[in-house]
N, C-alpha and C positions, 0 to 999 in steps of 0.2 A: 504494500500500500504506500509506504514511504517512497519507494522507487518511482512510482508513477507520479507522485507529487514533485519529485526532483526533476523528472523529465519535463514536466509541464513548465516548471520554473525556468529551465534552460531554454526551452522553446520560446517562452515569453521574452527572455532576455535577447534572443536572436531577432525576434520580430521587432522589439523596441530599437535594437541597434540598426536594423534595416530602415525603420521608419524615421530615425533621427538623421540618416544619411542625407546631407544637403550638399553633396559634392556635385558640382555642375559638370565635371568630367567623369561621371559614373554612367556606364551604359544602361544600368537598370533604373536608377532614380534620377539621373541627370539628363543632359541634353546631348550626349555623345552617341553618334551612330557608329556601330562596329560593323565593318564590311571588309571583304577581301580575304586574305590568306589566314589560315588557322594553324597554329603550331602547339605541340605539347613538349614541355621540357621541365627540368629540375631547377628549382630556385637555388641559386648559388650565393646571392647577396640580397639583403633586404634594407631598403632605405625608407625614410618617410615619404609616402605616396608613390614609391617607385620600387620595382624589383628588377633583378637581372636573372634571366633564365639561360640555360645552356642545353643544347641538344646535339646529337650526332646525326650526320647525314652522309650519304654516299656521293662522291664527286667523281665524274668520269675524267680520266687523264688520257687524252688522245694519243700522245706520243707512245705510251706503253700499252694502249688499248686495254686498260684495267680500271677498276674502281678503287678509290681510296676513301677511308673514313676521314671526316673532318668535323670539327666542332664549331658551332655557331652560337654566339652570344647575342641576346636581344634584351633591350631595356623595355619595360612595360609599365604602364600606369596602374597603380594599385589603389582602387577606390576605398574610401573610408569604411564602408560597410564590410569589406573583406579583410581589413588589416589584422584583425584578431584571429581569423581562421587560417591564414597562410603563414607558414614558417619556412625557414631555410631547410632545404632538403625535400620539400613537398613536390609532387608532380602536379603541374597546373596546365591549363589550356589558355592560350592568348590568341587574340584576333586583331587583325589590322584595323586601324582607324585613321583619322586625319592626323597630321603632325601636331603633337601637343607641345613639343619643345625641340631643341636641336637634335636630341638623340632618342626621344620617345615617339614611336609611331605605332605602338601596339597597346592594347588594354587587356587586363585580366578578365576572362570570362567565368572561370570557375576552377575549383580544385578537383583533380581527377583521382589522386591517391596521396597517401601519407608518406612519411619517411621510410626508406628501405635501408637496412644495414648492409 
């Protein structure tokens, strides 16, 4: 019985946190349109209102007619309503949006998975 009460309190806190989000650059509560490419990657750094993700991709090298692994880093906007949910090491999904600053051209859509050891 107490477990159900705790779950409802947590759910209420999340709803209040989402309702309080007054971030104009939030794709859910603000005025930001997310369109274009979608990537999934691990959070390697977390800053106020911004995160850096990294993911591997295969690049074709024509000279050797082979593929090679390379890593790509992307800076993405982290809305206020998601700051508490996302930590370093989490697997998240980002989507392209209009340029928000010199280096930020993506926004966080959601969390896919937690930390893996």
